[in-house]
N, C-alpha and C positions, 0 to 999 in steps of 0.2 A: 503496500501501499504506500499510495505517494500524496505527501501537500506537494502544491504547486503554490506561488504567490506567483501575481502580473497587478499591468497595470498599464494603459497606454493613455497619453493624451492625445485627443484628435478633436474635433467638429463632428461632432451626435447629429444627425439630424431629427433621431425620431426616438427620444434614451424610450419612452414609456413603452411605444409598439418593442421595443427590443430587448429591456425591463421583462417585458410577459414573454417574447419568445426564447432569452436567454433561461430561464426558471426553466419549462418545460425540457428545454436543453439538455440542462443539468440533469433536473430529476429523471428523464430517460434514462440516462447512466449511471444513475445509484450514488450522483456527486454530493457531497454535503460540506458544507462551507459556508461564506457571504461574498458578494458581489456587489458592490454599489455601481450604479448606473447615471450618468446624469449629463449633457448635452458638452462637457470638455471631456468625454472618455468613459473609461472603466476603469476598479481596483480591485482586485480580488486575492481570496486563498481560500483553495478547495484539497480539497482528499478526496483518494478515492482509486481505484486501480490506474497507471499509469496511462492505459492506452484510452480507458473513458476518459482519459485527460487531454489526454494529444486530441482526441476526434473531437471536444470540446475545442482545443482550441482552432484550430480547423474550420470547423465551423463559424466561429468569429470573425476568421481573415479570409472566408466566402463572405460572407454576409456583408461588411465592414468594407471591404474591395480594399485592403489591408495591402498596401506595397513591401513592405517588410512581415517575417512573421513576430508571434507573440515569444519575446523572453521572459520567461519565469525560474525563479530560485525552485528547487528541488530538493523535498528534503524526505528521507523514507521514514514510517513509523510503523508500528507495529497495532496503533490502536489510533482513530483519528480521535483528531484535536478539535473536533466540532462536530455538533450533534446534529444538527440539519440542516437544510440548503434553505438559504434567503438570498433572493437577489431585489434590492430595494433600490430606488428611484430617492435622488439626493439631488441638492443643487449647485453640489462640488464634492468628485471622488474625494478629494479631501479638504475636511472643513477649512479653509484660511477666512472665510468671512469676504471675499475678495473674488466674486467667481469671476469678475473684467481680466485679472491677472493668468495667462494663458502661454503656460510654459512652450507648449506644442508649435510657437510661433515666435517666442524668444526665450532665452532662458541661460546660464548660467554655461560655464566650459566643464565638461566632463574631465575630471584626471583619473588615471590609475593608483592602485594602490604604491606603487613607486614612487608616483611623482606627488602622491597625496604624502607620504614618507618624508619629504624634503620640503614640499608646502608647510606642513604644520612646524618644522624644524628651523622656519625662516621668522625672527624674531618683530619683521614688519608684519606680517600676516595676523592679522585677527581668526582666529577660527572658533568657530558656530556651531555651537549642538541646538540644530534647529528642535529637536524633541523636547517632553515636558519637563517638567522637574522631577517629577517620580521618575522618569527613566532614567536621567542627566545622575540620580543619588545612586543606581545600581551599579553604571559604569557610564565611562569616556574615552576621550584622548586625551592626551598631557596638553593643560593650558588651554583646554576648550573653555567658550566665555558659557556658562548656563542663563537661556532668556529670562527662566525662572517662572515658566507659565505653564497653569494647569490643562490646558487645551490648546492647539492651533490657532483656535482662532485666536487667541493673545498676541502671537506670534508680531503683526502688524505694529501696533505699537512702540513694543522693543525694536523694532526695524527703522522706528522713525526718531528713535532717539539716541539708535543707533546711527544716522547718515547724520543725523545735525553734529554729529560731535567727531564722527571717523571717516566721512565721506571719502578723502582720499587713498585709505587704509587697502589692501588688499583683503579679501576675505575666504577663505575654505571654510566650506560649510559641508554641512553632514547629518543624515538621518538612520533610522533603518535600514530599510530597503532601495531607500532613492529617491519616494516619491515629493517625501514631504521637501528635503533641499530642491527637488528641481521646481518646485512650485516657488519654494523662500528666494532663491536664485532671481526668478522671474522677479518675482519684488524688489528686491533689490538692486537689479537695474534699473528699476522704471523707477526708485527713489534717488537716482545720480551714481552710484558703485560704477565703477569702469571696470574692475579688475576682479570678476566673482568665477569663483571656480566650486563645483562639488566632485562630491566624491561615487563614482558609477558604480551603482550597485546596494550602495547605501555599507554602513559596517558587516552585516551580514556577507558579502561576497568579499569584501575584507578579510573578514574571519577564514574563511575559505579556502581563500588563494595566499593567502602572506604567510612564508614561512614563519617558524615557530621567532627565529631570531631576528627578524624585522618586523615582529609582530607589536605596534604601537599599544596596542589597545588594554582599557586596563579597568578590570573588573569584571561583569556579566552583562549582557543584551538583554534588552527588553524586549521582548516577543507578543504577537495578538493572537494567543492562543491558550490551552491548558497546559504548555511545559512554559511560560510564565515567564521564563528566562532563560540564557544558553551562556555558555563557556567558553574560553577563546578557541576550544576545541570543536563548538557547536554542538554539544553535550547538554541535555537539559541540566540548568542550573541548580542552586540553591535555596532558591525563593519559592516561596507559593503565594496566594492570591488574595484577596480578602474579597469575603463575597459579597457584603455591602458596597463597597467603593473602586472595586477589582486594581489596587493602588498593589505592587509588588511588596513582599512582606520581608524580610530577614531575620534571623532568627533571634537577635536581640528587639524585633517589634514584636514575635511570636510570645518573649515572655515577658513581656509589657500587660502590667495589671487593666486594661484595656481593651486588651484582646479578648476577645470572646468568638472560640468558633463558629462560622457560618452569620455572626450575627453582628459585628464590629471588629476596627481596632484601632490604635490608636491615633489613625489618619482620621479620620469620621466619624471617632464615638459623640462628638460633637456636633456632628452634622446630621444625624437621624432623626428623624420626624418620631411620636409614639406611634403610628401606624407601620409605618415603613420596621423601627426596630419590635414591632409585635411580632408583624407576618415572618420579616429572618426568625424569630426564638423558634415562633412554629415550624419552620421548615427545617429549622435544626433538630428539634424535638424530631421529627417524622423522620429524616435521616436517619438520626440515630435509634429511633425503633425499626426504621428497617435494616439496621446493619446487625441489629440483633436477632435478624430474622434471616439474615443472609440472604436480602434482597438487597437489588439496586432502587437507589432512588433521585430523581431529575427533577425538582420542582420545576415550580412556571417561570420560576424566578434564574434558573439556571444558566449562567453563559457558556456562550457559545463562538466565542471566539470571532477572529476576525481578520480584514487588512490591516495593512499599516495606516494609521491617521484613523481608526474607528476609536472613541475614545472609551478605556475603563468608567464605567458610571456608578 
């Protein structure tokens, strides 16, 4: 069984019609996952038999008359990290809050892993982590700037402040799989930066291709499925995910008195309203009862993972 993550920025004339047809094609091939569809393109992660995923790609390429084949990031799995198949219609396939920013028309310069290493060693280059703060905490590159965002929608505010202070500096930008920094570099070019680079294929391709002795990554990398995070060898890491807020939790977080399995963690305990807390507590009880019976239990609030840019809730 394989997991394939993919995206493409393009002008999609009938997103609603494409969404309906795409859902049907995925279900026919018994695929699980999440695909986002918008006027600016598509962004998804699916799991299933490799031949079925490749049939899906072939269908998309023919349907949209793509000049270049879909590139995907492939991983082997023993169990599906998704629990259903959802194709969702959105305003953006990665939510920046700026649907007018179109990377397929203008974006930054792609760089390989070797070029990236040279860039981030240049003291004049600003290294920008375009991901969210909870991802930055799990792992990042040396000297990377944390935009301190809770969602990608907050990134434009950070970008405007950076442009006011450092528009003349070269930028090296990165994200998990490439989609967020592709859109972020397009935004930076609009804001007046002249020299903008982004890591092709994102962190995950870098970890896959970079020899251990040249690997500059520090920590683990948050991913948008039930693995939560992967280490430098792309093996499942040491984090779990809070069921309530979907943030990654370290062993220290699990030791906090505010952590209640299936209900809350120290990062969200003050954010839950009474109704939500009561539902989560009831679900936790049902899971425990199911465990005692030897059954599995997936409640209505169970997470299903998703492509990069789908924010934890």
